[in-house]
PAFITOR-727438 format. One record per residue (C-alpha): chain; x negated, z negated, y; residue number from 1. Coordinates in Angstrom, 1 decimal, decimal comma. Layout:
N
<site><unit>A</unit><u>X</u><w>Z</w><v>Y</v><pos>NUM</pos></site>
...
This chain:
270
<site><unit>A</unit><u>-81,9</u><w>-35,1</w><v>166,6</v><pos>1</pos></site>
<site><unit>A</unit><u>-83,4</u><w>-37,1</w><v>164,0</v><pos>2</pos></site>
<site><unit>A</unit><u>-86,1</u><w>-39,5</w><v>164,3</v><pos>3</pos></site>
<site><unit>A</unit><u>-88,5</u><w>-38,3</w><v>162,0</v><pos>4</pos></site>
<site><unit>A</unit><u>-88,6</u><w>-34,5</w><v>160,8</v><pos>5</pos></site>
<site><unit>A</unit><u>-90,5</u><w>-33,7</w><v>158,0</v><pos>6</pos></site>
<site><unit>A</unit><u>-90,7</u><w>-29,7</w><v>157,5</v><pos>7</pos></site>
<site><unit>A</unit><u>-92,8</u><w>-28,4</w><v>154,5</v><pos>8</pos></site>
<site><unit>A</unit><u>-95,7</u><w>-30,8</w><v>155,2</v><pos>9</pos></site>
<site><unit>A</unit><u>-99,0</u><w>-30,3</w><v>152,9</v><pos>10</pos></site>
<site><unit>A</unit><u>-102,6</u><w>-32,0</w><v>153,5</v><pos>11</pos></site>
<site><unit>A</unit><u>-105,7</u><w>-32,1</w><v>151,9</v><pos>12</pos></site>
<site><unit>A</unit><u>-108,6</u><w>-34,4</w><v>153,0</v><pos>13</pos></site>
<site><unit>A</unit><u>-110,7</u><w>-32,0</w><v>150,7</v><pos>14</pos></site>
<site><unit>A</unit><u>-110,2</u><w>-27,8</w><v>150,4</v><pos>15</pos></site>
<site><unit>A</unit><u>-108,6</u><w>-27,4</w><v>147,5</v><pos>16</pos></site>
<site><unit>A</unit><u>-107,3</u><w>-30,7</w><v>146,7</v><pos>17</pos></site>
<site><unit>A</unit><u>-104,1</u><w>-31,4</w><v>147,8</v><pos>18</pos></site>
<site><unit>A</unit><u>-102,5</u><w>-34,9</w><v>148,6</v><pos>19</pos></site>
<site><unit>A</unit><u>-99,1</u><w>-34,2</w><v>149,8</v><pos>20</pos></site>
<site><unit>A</unit><u>-97,7</u><w>-30,9</w><v>148,4</v><pos>21</pos></site>
<site><unit>A</unit><u>-95,1</u><w>-29,0</w><v>150,6</v><pos>22</pos></site>
<site><unit>A</unit><u>-92,9</u><w>-32,4</w><v>151,5</v><pos>23</pos></site>
<site><unit>A</unit><u>-89,6</u><w>-32,1</w><v>153,3</v><pos>24</pos></site>
<site><unit>A</unit><u>-86,9</u><w>-34,8</w><v>155,0</v><pos>25</pos></site>
<site><unit>A</unit><u>-85,8</u><w>-36,4</w><v>158,2</v><pos>26</pos></site>
<site><unit>A</unit><u>-84,8</u><w>-39,7</w><v>158,6</v><pos>27</pos></site>
<site><unit>A</unit><u>-83,2</u><w>-41,4</w><v>161,6</v><pos>28</pos></site>
<site><unit>A</unit><u>-82,0</u><w>-45,3</w><v>162,0</v><pos>29</pos></site>
<site><unit>A</unit><u>-81,9</u><w>-47,6</w><v>158,9</v><pos>30</pos></site>
<site><unit>A</unit><u>-84,2</u><w>-48,8</w><v>156,2</v><pos>31</pos></site>
<site><unit>A</unit><u>-86,5</u><w>-46,5</w><v>154,2</v><pos>32</pos></site>
<site><unit>A</unit><u>-88,7</u><w>-47,5</w><v>151,5</v><pos>33</pos></site>
<site><unit>A</unit><u>-91,6</u><w>-44,8</w><v>150,4</v><pos>34</pos></site>
<site><unit>A</unit><u>-92,8</u><w>-46,1</w><v>146,9</v><pos>35</pos></site>
<site><unit>A</unit><u>-95,2</u><w>-44,3</w><v>144,2</v><pos>36</pos></site>
<site><unit>A</unit><u>-98,7</u><w>-45,5</w><v>142,2</v><pos>37</pos></site>
<site><unit>A</unit><u>-101,7</u><w>-45,3</w><v>143,9</v><pos>38</pos></site>
<site><unit>A</unit><u>-103,0</u><w>-41,9</w><v>145,0</v><pos>39</pos></site>
<site><unit>A</unit><u>-99,5</u><w>-40,6</w><v>145,1</v><pos>40</pos></site>
<site><unit>A</unit><u>-99,6</u><w>-39,7</w><v>148,8</v><pos>41</pos></site>
<site><unit>A</unit><u>-98,0</u><w>-42,7</w><v>150,9</v><pos>42</pos></site>
<site><unit>A</unit><u>-100,9</u><w>-43,8</w><v>152,7</v><pos>43</pos></site>
<site><unit>A</unit><u>-101,5</u><w>-40,4</w><v>153,4</v><pos>44</pos></site>
<site><unit>A</unit><u>-98,0</u><w>-39,7</w><v>154,4</v><pos>45</pos></site>
<site><unit>A</unit><u>-98,1</u><w>-42,7</w><v>156,8</v><pos>46</pos></site>
<site><unit>A</unit><u>-101,0</u><w>-41,5</w><v>158,7</v><pos>47</pos></site>
<site><unit>A</unit><u>-99,3</u><w>-38,0</w><v>159,5</v><pos>48</pos></site>
<site><unit>A</unit><u>-96,2</u><w>-40,1</w><v>160,5</v><pos>49</pos></site>
<site><unit>A</unit><u>-98,1</u><w>-42,0</w><v>162,8</v><pos>50</pos></site>
<site><unit>A</unit><u>-100,3</u><w>-38,5</w><v>164,1</v><pos>51</pos></site>
<site><unit>A</unit><u>-103,5</u><w>-40,2</w><v>163,0</v><pos>52</pos></site>
<site><unit>A</unit><u>-103,9</u><w>-37,3</w><v>160,5</v><pos>53</pos></site>
<site><unit>A</unit><u>-102,5</u><w>-33,9</w><v>160,8</v><pos>54</pos></site>
<site><unit>A</unit><u>-100,6</u><w>-31,3</w><v>158,8</v><pos>55</pos></site>
<site><unit>A</unit><u>-102,5</u><w>-28,9</w><v>157,0</v><pos>56</pos></site>
<site><unit>A</unit><u>-99,5</u><w>-26,7</w><v>156,9</v><pos>57</pos></site>
<site><unit>A</unit><u>-95,8</u><w>-27,4</w><v>157,8</v><pos>58</pos></site>
<site><unit>A</unit><u>-94,4</u><w>-29,9</w><v>161,2</v><pos>59</pos></site>
<site><unit>A</unit><u>-94,0</u><w>-33,4</w><v>161,4</v><pos>60</pos></site>
<site><unit>A</unit><u>-91,7</u><w>-34,0</w><v>164,6</v><pos>61</pos></site>
<site><unit>A</unit><u>-91,3</u><w>-37,3</w><v>166,3</v><pos>62</pos></site>
<site><unit>A</unit><u>-88,0</u><w>-37,3</w><v>168,3</v><pos>63</pos></site>
<site><unit>A</unit><u>-88,6</u><w>-33,8</w><v>168,7</v><pos>64</pos></site>
<site><unit>A</unit><u>-92,6</u><w>-33,8</w><v>169,7</v><pos>65</pos></site>
<site><unit>A</unit><u>-95,0</u><w>-32,2</w><v>166,8</v><pos>66</pos></site>
<site><unit>A</unit><u>-97,6</u><w>-34,4</w><v>165,8</v><pos>67</pos></site>
<site><unit>A</unit><u>-100,0</u><w>-31,9</w><v>166,4</v><pos>68</pos></site>
<site><unit>A</unit><u>-99,3</u><w>-31,7</w><v>169,8</v><pos>69</pos></site>
<site><unit>A</unit><u>-99,7</u><w>-35,1</w><v>170,8</v><pos>70</pos></site>
<site><unit>A</unit><u>-101,8</u><w>-38,5</w><v>170,0</v><pos>71</pos></site>
<site><unit>A</unit><u>-101,3</u><w>-41,9</w><v>168,2</v><pos>72</pos></site>
<site><unit>A</unit><u>-101,9</u><w>-43,2</w><v>171,3</v><pos>73</pos></site>
<site><unit>A</unit><u>-99,3</u><w>-41,2</w><v>173,0</v><pos>74</pos></site>
<site><unit>A</unit><u>-96,8</u><w>-41,9</w><v>170,4</v><pos>75</pos></site>
<site><unit>A</unit><u>-97,7</u><w>-45,8</w><v>170,6</v><pos>76</pos></site>
<site><unit>A</unit><u>-94,1</u><w>-46,4</w><v>172,9</v><pos>77</pos></site>
<site><unit>A</unit><u>-92,3</u><w>-44,9</w><v>169,9</v><pos>78</pos></site>
<site><unit>A</unit><u>-94,3</u><w>-45,5</w><v>166,3</v><pos>79</pos></site>
<site><unit>A</unit><u>-95,5</u><w>-48,5</w><v>165,7</v><pos>80</pos></site>
<site><unit>A</unit><u>-97,5</u><w>-49,5</w><v>162,7</v><pos>81</pos></site>
<site><unit>A</unit><u>-98,1</u><w>-52,9</w><v>160,9</v><pos>82</pos></site>
<site><unit>A</unit><u>-102,1</u><w>-52,8</w><v>158,8</v><pos>83</pos></site>
<site><unit>A</unit><u>-101,4</u><w>-53,7</w><v>155,1</v><pos>84</pos></site>
<site><unit>A</unit><u>-104,9</u><w>-56,1</w><v>156,1</v><pos>85</pos></site>
<site><unit>A</unit><u>-104,2</u><w>-57,7</w><v>159,8</v><pos>86</pos></site>
<site><unit>A</unit><u>-107,9</u><w>-58,4</w><v>159,8</v><pos>87</pos></site>
<site><unit>A</unit><u>-108,3</u><w>-54,4</w><v>160,3</v><pos>88</pos></site>
<site><unit>A</unit><u>-105,2</u><w>-55,2</w><v>162,8</v><pos>89</pos></site>
<site><unit>A</unit><u>-106,8</u><w>-58,1</w><v>165,3</v><pos>90</pos></site>
<site><unit>A</unit><u>-109,2</u><w>-58,2</w><v>167,3</v><pos>91</pos></site>
<site><unit>A</unit><u>-108,7</u><w>-60,6</w><v>170,3</v><pos>92</pos></site>
<site><unit>A</unit><u>-109,4</u><w>-64,3</w><v>170,4</v><pos>93</pos></site>
<site><unit>A</unit><u>-105,9</u><w>-65,7</w><v>171,2</v><pos>94</pos></site>
<site><unit>A</unit><u>-103,3</u><w>-65,4</w><v>169,3</v><pos>95</pos></site>
<site><unit>A</unit><u>-100,9</u><w>-64,7</w><v>172,2</v><pos>96</pos></site>
<site><unit>A</unit><u>-103,8</u><w>-62,1</w><v>174,0</v><pos>97</pos></site>
<site><unit>A</unit><u>-103,2</u><w>-60,0</w><v>170,7</v><pos>98</pos></site>
<site><unit>A</unit><u>-99,7</u><w>-60,0</w><v>170,7</v><pos>99</pos></site>
<site><unit>A</unit><u>-99,4</u><w>-59,2</w><v>174,4</v><pos>100</pos></site>
<site><unit>A</unit><u>-102,4</u><w>-56,4</w><v>174,2</v><pos>101</pos></site>
<site><unit>A</unit><u>-99,4</u><w>-53,7</w><v>172,4</v><pos>102</pos></site>
<site><unit>A</unit><u>-97,0</u><w>-54,2</w><v>175,4</v><pos>103</pos></site>
<site><unit>A</unit><u>-99,7</u><w>-54,2</w><v>177,9</v><pos>104</pos></site>
<site><unit>A</unit><u>-101,1</u><w>-50,9</w><v>176,3</v><pos>105</pos></site>
<site><unit>A</unit><u>-97,9</u><w>-49,0</w><v>176,9</v><pos>106</pos></site>
<site><unit>A</unit><u>-97,5</u><w>-50,3</w><v>180,5</v><pos>107</pos></site>
<site><unit>A</unit><u>-95,9</u><w>-53,4</w><v>180,2</v><pos>108</pos></site>
<site><unit>A</unit><u>-96,2</u><w>-55,4</w><v>183,4</v><pos>109</pos></site>
<site><unit>A</unit><u>-98,0</u><w>-58,8</w><v>182,5</v><pos>110</pos></site>
<site><unit>A</unit><u>-94,8</u><w>-60,7</w><v>183,2</v><pos>111</pos></site>
<site><unit>A</unit><u>-93,0</u><w>-58,2</w><v>180,7</v><pos>112</pos></site>
<site><unit>A</unit><u>-96,1</u><w>-58,3</w><v>178,3</v><pos>113</pos></site>
<site><unit>A</unit><u>-95,9</u><w>-62,0</w><v>178,1</v><pos>114</pos></site>
<site><unit>A</unit><u>-92,2</u><w>-62,4</w><v>177,6</v><pos>115</pos></site>
<site><unit>A</unit><u>-92,0</u><w>-60,3</w><v>174,7</v><pos>116</pos></site>
<site><unit>A</unit><u>-95,6</u><w>-61,5</w><v>173,1</v><pos>117</pos></site>
<site><unit>A</unit><u>-93,5</u><w>-64,9</w><v>172,8</v><pos>118</pos></site>
<site><unit>A</unit><u>-90,0</u><w>-63,8</w><v>171,6</v><pos>119</pos></site>
<site><unit>A</unit><u>-91,9</u><w>-61,8</w><v>169,0</v><pos>120</pos></site>
<site><unit>A</unit><u>-94,2</u><w>-65,1</w><v>168,0</v><pos>121</pos></site>
<site><unit>A</unit><u>-90,9</u><w>-67,1</w><v>168,3</v><pos>122</pos></site>
<site><unit>A</unit><u>-89,2</u><w>-64,3</w><v>165,9</v><pos>123</pos></site>
<site><unit>A</unit><u>-92,0</u><w>-64,9</w><v>163,3</v><pos>124</pos></site>
<site><unit>A</unit><u>-92,8</u><w>-68,7</w><v>163,5</v><pos>125</pos></site>
<site><unit>A</unit><u>-95,6</u><w>-68,7</w><v>165,0</v><pos>126</pos></site>
<site><unit>A</unit><u>-94,7</u><w>-69,5</w><v>169,2</v><pos>127</pos></site>
<site><unit>A</unit><u>-96,7</u><w>-72,9</w><v>168,6</v><pos>128</pos></site>
<site><unit>A</unit><u>-99,7</u><w>-70,8</w><v>167,3</v><pos>129</pos></site>
<site><unit>A</unit><u>-100,1</u><w>-68,8</w><v>170,6</v><pos>130</pos></site>
<site><unit>A</unit><u>-103,6</u><w>-70,8</w><v>172,0</v><pos>131</pos></site>
<site><unit>A</unit><u>-105,2</u><w>-70,8</w><v>168,6</v><pos>132</pos></site>
<site><unit>A</unit><u>-107,7</u><w>-68,0</w><v>167,6</v><pos>133</pos></site>
<site><unit>A</unit><u>-106,0</u><w>-66,0</w><v>164,7</v><pos>134</pos></site>
<site><unit>A</unit><u>-108,8</u><w>-66,3</w><v>162,6</v><pos>135</pos></site>
<site><unit>A</unit><u>-108,0</u><w>-70,0</w><v>162,2</v><pos>136</pos></site>
<site><unit>A</unit><u>-105,0</u><w>-68,9</w><v>160,9</v><pos>137</pos></site>
<site><unit>A</unit><u>-104,5</u><w>-68,3</w><v>157,2</v><pos>138</pos></site>
<site><unit>A</unit><u>-104,4</u><w>-65,0</w><v>155,8</v><pos>139</pos></site>
<site><unit>A</unit><u>-100,1</u><w>-65,1</w><v>155,4</v><pos>140</pos></site>
<site><unit>A</unit><u>-99,9</u><w>-66,6</w><v>159,3</v><pos>141</pos></site>
<site><unit>A</unit><u>-102,1</u><w>-63,1</w><v>160,4</v><pos>142</pos></site>
<site><unit>A</unit><u>-100,0</u><w>-60,8</w><v>158,3</v><pos>143</pos></site>
<site><unit>A</unit><u>-97,3</u><w>-62,4</w><v>160,9</v><pos>144</pos></site>
<site><unit>A</unit><u>-99,0</u><w>-62,0</w><v>163,9</v><pos>145</pos></site>
<site><unit>A</unit><u>-99,6</u><w>-59,0</w><v>163,4</v><pos>146</pos></site>
<site><unit>A</unit><u>-96,3</u><w>-57,7</w><v>162,9</v><pos>147</pos></site>
<site><unit>A</unit><u>-95,4</u><w>-59,9</w><v>166,2</v><pos>148</pos></site>
<site><unit>A</unit><u>-97,7</u><w>-57,6</w><v>167,7</v><pos>149</pos></site>
<site><unit>A</unit><u>-95,9</u><w>-54,5</w><v>167,0</v><pos>150</pos></site>
<site><unit>A</unit><u>-92,5</u><w>-56,2</w><v>167,1</v><pos>151</pos></site>
<site><unit>A</unit><u>-93,3</u><w>-57,0</w><v>170,9</v><pos>152</pos></site>
<site><unit>A</unit><u>-93,6</u><w>-53,1</w><v>172,1</v><pos>153</pos></site>
<site><unit>A</unit><u>-90,3</u><w>-52,9</w><v>170,8</v><pos>154</pos></site>
<site><unit>A</unit><u>-90,8</u><w>-49,3</w><v>168,9</v><pos>155</pos></site>
<site><unit>A</unit><u>-87,8</u><w>-47,5</w><v>167,9</v><pos>156</pos></site>
<site><unit>A</unit><u>-89,8</u><w>-46,6</w><v>164,6</v><pos>157</pos></site>
<site><unit>A</unit><u>-91,4</u><w>-49,8</w><v>162,8</v><pos>158</pos></site>
<site><unit>A</unit><u>-94,0</u><w>-48,8</w><v>159,9</v><pos>159</pos></site>
<site><unit>A</unit><u>-95,0</u><w>-51,8</w><v>157,1</v><pos>160</pos></site>
<site><unit>A</unit><u>-97,7</u><w>-51,4</w><v>155,1</v><pos>161</pos></site>
<site><unit>A</unit><u>-97,4</u><w>-53,3</w><v>152,4</v><pos>162</pos></site>
<site><unit>A</unit><u>-96,0</u><w>-56,5</w><v>154,6</v><pos>163</pos></site>
<site><unit>A</unit><u>-95,4</u><w>-58,8</w><v>151,5</v><pos>164</pos></site>
<site><unit>A</unit><u>-98,9</u><w>-59,3</w><v>150,0</v><pos>165</pos></site>
<site><unit>A</unit><u>-100,4</u><w>-62,9</w><v>150,8</v><pos>166</pos></site>
<site><unit>A</unit><u>-97,2</u><w>-63,9</w><v>151,5</v><pos>167</pos></site>
<site><unit>A</unit><u>-95,4</u><w>-67,1</w><v>150,0</v><pos>168</pos></site>
<site><unit>A</unit><u>-91,7</u><w>-67,2</w><v>149,3</v><pos>169</pos></site>
<site><unit>A</unit><u>-91,1</u><w>-68,5</w><v>152,9</v><pos>170</pos></site>
<site><unit>A</unit><u>-92,8</u><w>-65,5</w><v>154,2</v><pos>171</pos></site>
<site><unit>A</unit><u>-91,1</u><w>-63,1</w><v>152,9</v><pos>172</pos></site>
<site><unit>A</unit><u>-88,0</u><w>-64,5</w><v>153,4</v><pos>173</pos></site>
<site><unit>A</unit><u>-88,7</u><w>-64,4</w><v>156,8</v><pos>174</pos></site>
<site><unit>A</unit><u>-90,0</u><w>-60,6</w><v>156,5</v><pos>175</pos></site>
<site><unit>A</unit><u>-86,5</u><w>-59,7</w><v>155,1</v><pos>176</pos></site>
<site><unit>A</unit><u>-84,9</u><w>-61,2</w><v>157,5</v><pos>177</pos></site>
<site><unit>A</unit><u>-87,6</u><w>-59,2</w><v>160,5</v><pos>178</pos></site>
<site><unit>A</unit><u>-86,6</u><w>-55,3</w><v>158,6</v><pos>179</pos></site>
<site><unit>A</unit><u>-82,9</u><w>-56,7</w><v>158,6</v><pos>180</pos></site>
<site><unit>A</unit><u>-82,3</u><w>-57,8</w><v>162,5</v><pos>181</pos></site>
<site><unit>A</unit><u>-84,7</u><w>-54,6</w><v>163,3</v><pos>182</pos></site>
<site><unit>A</unit><u>-82,5</u><w>-52,4</w><v>161,2</v><pos>183</pos></site>
<site><unit>A</unit><u>-79,1</u><w>-54,3</w><v>163,3</v><pos>184</pos></site>
<site><unit>A</unit><u>-80,5</u><w>-53,4</w><v>166,6</v><pos>185</pos></site>
<site><unit>A</unit><u>-80,8</u><w>-49,5</w><v>165,5</v><pos>186</pos></site>
<site><unit>A</unit><u>-84,2</u><w>-49,2</w><v>164,7</v><pos>187</pos></site>
<site><unit>A</unit><u>-85,7</u><w>-47,1</w><v>161,8</v><pos>188</pos></site>
<site><unit>A</unit><u>-87,9</u><w>-49,2</w><v>159,5</v><pos>189</pos></site>
<site><unit>A</unit><u>-90,5</u><w>-47,4</w><v>157,2</v><pos>190</pos></site>
<site><unit>A</unit><u>-92,4</u><w>-49,7</w><v>154,1</v><pos>191</pos></site>
<site><unit>A</unit><u>-95,1</u><w>-48,2</w><v>152,2</v><pos>192</pos></site>
<site><unit>A</unit><u>-94,8</u><w>-51,2</w><v>148,8</v><pos>193</pos></site>
<site><unit>A</unit><u>-95,3</u><w>-51,7</w><v>145,5</v><pos>194</pos></site>
<site><unit>A</unit><u>-93,2</u><w>-54,8</w><v>145,6</v><pos>195</pos></site>
<site><unit>A</unit><u>-89,7</u><w>-53,4</w><v>143,9</v><pos>196</pos></site>
<site><unit>A</unit><u>-87,6</u><w>-56,3</w><v>144,5</v><pos>197</pos></site>
<site><unit>A</unit><u>-88,3</u><w>-56,4</w><v>148,2</v><pos>198</pos></site>
<site><unit>A</unit><u>-87,7</u><w>-52,5</w><v>148,4</v><pos>199</pos></site>
<site><unit>A</unit><u>-84,3</u><w>-53,7</w><v>146,3</v><pos>200</pos></site>
<site><unit>A</unit><u>-82,9</u><w>-56,6</w><v>148,7</v><pos>201</pos></site>
<site><unit>A</unit><u>-84,0</u><w>-55,1</w><v>151,7</v><pos>202</pos></site>
<site><unit>A</unit><u>-83,6</u><w>-51,4</w><v>152,0</v><pos>203</pos></site>
<site><unit>A</unit><u>-81,0</u><w>-48,6</w><v>152,0</v><pos>204</pos></site>
<site><unit>A</unit><u>-82,9</u><w>-45,4</w><v>151,3</v><pos>205</pos></site>
<site><unit>A</unit><u>-86,0</u><w>-44,6</w><v>148,7</v><pos>206</pos></site>
<site><unit>A</unit><u>-88,0</u><w>-41,6</w><v>148,9</v><pos>207</pos></site>
<site><unit>A</unit><u>-90,4</u><w>-41,6</w><v>145,6</v><pos>208</pos></site>
<site><unit>A</unit><u>-93,6</u><w>-40,1</w><v>145,4</v><pos>209</pos></site>
<site><unit>A</unit><u>-95,6</u><w>-39,1</w><v>142,7</v><pos>210</pos></site>
<site><unit>A</unit><u>-99,1</u><w>-36,8</w><v>142,7</v><pos>211</pos></site>
<site><unit>A</unit><u>-98,1</u><w>-35,6</w><v>146,3</v><pos>212</pos></site>
<site><unit>A</unit><u>-94,6</u><w>-34,1</w><v>145,8</v><pos>213</pos></site>
<site><unit>A</unit><u>-91,4</u><w>-35,8</w><v>146,6</v><pos>214</pos></site>
<site><unit>A</unit><u>-90,2</u><w>-36,7</w><v>143,3</v><pos>215</pos></site>
<site><unit>A</unit><u>-86,3</u><w>-38,5</w><v>144,3</v><pos>216</pos></site>
<site><unit>A</unit><u>-84,9</u><w>-39,5</w><v>147,5</v><pos>217</pos></site>
<site><unit>A</unit><u>-81,7</u><w>-41,1</w><v>147,9</v><pos>218</pos></site>
<site><unit>A</unit><u>-79,5</u><w>-44,5</w><v>148,4</v><pos>219</pos></site>
<site><unit>A</unit><u>-81,6</u><w>-46,9</w><v>146,9</v><pos>220</pos></site>
<site><unit>A</unit><u>-79,0</u><w>-47,8</w><v>144,0</v><pos>221</pos></site>
<site><unit>A</unit><u>-78,8</u><w>-44,4</w><v>143,1</v><pos>222</pos></site>
<site><unit>A</unit><u>-82,8</u><w>-44,0</w><v>142,9</v><pos>223</pos></site>
<site><unit>A</unit><u>-83,4</u><w>-47,4</w><v>141,2</v><pos>224</pos></site>
<site><unit>A</unit><u>-80,6</u><w>-45,8</w><v>138,3</v><pos>225</pos></site>
<site><unit>A</unit><u>-82,9</u><w>-42,7</w><v>137,7</v><pos>226</pos></site>
<site><unit>A</unit><u>-85,1</u><w>-45,1</w><v>135,2</v><pos>227</pos></site>
<site><unit>A</unit><u>-86,2</u><w>-42,1</w><v>132,6</v><pos>228</pos></site>
<site><unit>A</unit><u>-87,4</u><w>-40,5</w><v>136,4</v><pos>229</pos></site>
<site><unit>A</unit><u>-89,1</u><w>-43,3</w><v>137,7</v><pos>230</pos></site>
<site><unit>A</unit><u>-91,0</u><w>-43,6</w><v>134,4</v><pos>231</pos></site>
<site><unit>A</unit><u>-92,5</u><w>-40,5</w><v>135,0</v><pos>232</pos></site>
<site><unit>A</unit><u>-93,8</u><w>-41,6</w><v>137,9</v><pos>233</pos></site>
<site><unit>A</unit><u>-95,4</u><w>-45,2</w><v>136,8</v><pos>234</pos></site>
<site><unit>A</unit><u>-92,8</u><w>-47,4</w><v>137,9</v><pos>235</pos></site>
<site><unit>A</unit><u>-90,0</u><w>-49,5</w><v>137,3</v><pos>236</pos></site>
<site><unit>A</unit><u>-86,5</u><w>-50,8</w><v>139,1</v><pos>237</pos></site>
<site><unit>A</unit><u>-86,7</u><w>-54,6</w><v>140,5</v><pos>238</pos></site>
<site><unit>A</unit><u>-87,0</u><w>-57,3</w><v>137,7</v><pos>239</pos></site>
<site><unit>A</unit><u>-83,0</u><w>-58,1</w><v>138,4</v><pos>240</pos></site>
<site><unit>A</unit><u>-81,9</u><w>-54,6</w><v>137,8</v><pos>241</pos></site>
<site><unit>A</unit><u>-84,3</u><w>-54,5</w><v>134,4</v><pos>242</pos></site>
<site><unit>A</unit><u>-82,8</u><w>-58,2</w><v>133,9</v><pos>243</pos></site>
<site><unit>A</unit><u>-79,1</u><w>-56,8</w><v>134,3</v><pos>244</pos></site>
<site><unit>A</unit><u>-79,7</u><w>-53,7</w><v>131,9</v><pos>245</pos></site>
<site><unit>A</unit><u>-81,2</u><w>-56,1</w><v>129,1</v><pos>246</pos></site>
<site><unit>A</unit><u>-78,3</u><w>-58,1</w><v>129,0</v><pos>247</pos></site>
<site><unit>A</unit><u>-76,2</u><w>-54,4</w><v>128,1</v><pos>248</pos></site>
<site><unit>A</unit><u>-74,8</u><w>-53,9</w><v>131,6</v><pos>249</pos></site>
<site><unit>A</unit><u>-74,2</u><w>-50,4</w><v>133,3</v><pos>250</pos></site>
<site><unit>A</unit><u>-74,9</u><w>-50,0</w><v>136,8</v><pos>251</pos></site>
<site><unit>A</unit><u>-78,0</u><w>-51,2</w><v>139,2</v><pos>252</pos></site>
<site><unit>A</unit><u>-77,8</u><w>-54,4</w><v>140,5</v><pos>253</pos></site>
<site><unit>A</unit><u>-80,5</u><w>-54,9</w><v>143,3</v><pos>254</pos></site>
<site><unit>A</unit><u>-81,0</u><w>-58,3</w><v>144,2</v><pos>255</pos></site>
<site><unit>A</unit><u>-80,5</u><w>-62,1</w><v>142,7</v><pos>256</pos></site>
<site><unit>A</unit><u>-77,6</u><w>-62,4</w><v>145,2</v><pos>257</pos></site>
<site><unit>A</unit><u>-75,5</u><w>-59,5</w><v>143,8</v><pos>258</pos></site>
<site><unit>A</unit><u>-76,5</u><w>-60,9</w><v>140,4</v><pos>259</pos></site>
<site><unit>A</unit><u>-75,1</u><w>-64,6</w><v>141,3</v><pos>260</pos></site>
<site><unit>A</unit><u>-71,4</u><w>-63,5</w><v>143,0</v><pos>261</pos></site>
<site><unit>A</unit><u>-71,0</u><w>-61,0</w><v>139,6</v><pos>262</pos></site>
<site><unit>A</unit><u>-71,2</u><w>-64,4</w><v>137,6</v><pos>263</pos></site>
<site><unit>A</unit><u>-69,4</u><w>-66,6</w><v>140,0</v><pos>264</pos></site>
<site><unit>A</unit><u>-66,3</u><w>-63,8</w><v>140,4</v><pos>265</pos></site>
<site><unit>A</unit><u>-65,7</u><w>-64,4</w><v>136,2</v><pos>266</pos></site>
<site><unit>A</unit><u>-65,8</u><w>-68,1</w><v>136,9</v><pos>267</pos></site>
<site><unit>A</unit><u>-62,1</u><w>-69,6</w><v>136,7</v><pos>268</pos></site>
<site><unit>A</unit><u>-60,4</u><w>-69,8</w><v>139,9</v><pos>269</pos></site>
<site><unit>A</unit><u>-62,8</u><w>-68,0</w><v>141,4</v><pos>270</pos></site>
């Protein structure tokens, strides 16, 4: 059984104006990026996966449970969603209380919730801020607090909405590490993002939406090789991929590390 099954799903906020049109795919453990221009249906799809919305037609199964027959609250043990804007997620007056809220809400004891919250704050390198008010922190740090609040729940599925927004190099590096660690632990990690460099470096599979339709779905390197198709969705590959092609090379590189390794392999005595 797949963790997520999306079967012929269509959705419209207004009758006759489709946001998603007959979308079908399945997801299991690993990392998946859902990309597309504004208005392509990414955010709507994530809300459907979290059961915040219900399909007009078709079905979404989360670990075999039809989202039409459950609620977002009941799915909280399975699906964790990190909001794009942490200010829409954070509401407690102390960082530790914020990160403990999710675990307590899904039935963990106070002791277990505190232990998991401390571990999550250690993961995002903010345990020293646990007694502070989240709104005394920077936007970047609040984003990491919102990530910790989901990590503390240890859900099988973790969804990040534009996680690299407002992050400096250190913050992006930390988030990349978190994504990789979650995958290593057997979780399904999904992101919706406009950051193609982040996608190339961290995600194994890419789903491309365009005008509500599934345009591409496959391994990241394969999807980013289809530049003509991406162009129709007003998307570009990662910058390193574009540089590689501009230098006249074939194939697809997905990260600066791959670029450096290639040139190191050509050095004498390498």
